[in-house]
C-alpha positions, 0 to 999 in steps of 0.5 A: 481507479483506471490504469495504473499509468493514471495514478499520478493524476491523484494527489494526497494532501499530507497533514504532517507536511502542512497539506503538501500534495504528493502525487500518485497516491489514492486511498480506497477505503471510503469508495469501497466502504471498507470497515476493517482495512485501509488500502491505497494504490501508489505510484512513485515515478523514477527518483521519487522518495517518501519525503519523511520517515513515519510510523503508526501507533496501533496499525501494521502495514503490508506493502505489495510491490507490483512493478518497478525497483526501489529501496525500503527502510525500516528502523534504519535498515534498507533493503531492495524491493521490486515486483513481487516483494511484500513487506510487513512493518509492525506498529512503531516501525519507522519506515520510508521508501523510494524508487531507484529504478528507471520506471514507475514503481507501483505498489498497494498498501494495506493498513490494519489494526495490529492483532485484529485478524482471527487466528485463521481467516480461511476458517471464516469462509462458507461454501455457497455452491457452484457459480452459474455464470451468464452466457456470453 
């Protein structure tokens, strides 16, 4: 992807807005060959906001805010978000968000099918020994 500052070079065509292009969003599922999660990197410049409310039928989303300041709205309730904020939205939750700060707001969005994670994801881990790093 390159530096976060270059995220605005990416454009996402929004089907719900007749193909209107939104800058600063790139999906990485296909590039990484992910099979269980959709993931996007996002940048909202100062004053930019999600142009519409939206919800998902079957998927929950997790928003990881890396920098900047903004506001997030879920089902009509708005609250502040900033670096380190993590927001989960359940299926059916109507959401929108905006940058209220003076700097770009960077965040990652993970989208997964609700209820698809096993009870304890760490239990799936298998120890494989110590890594042998090349000299360098």
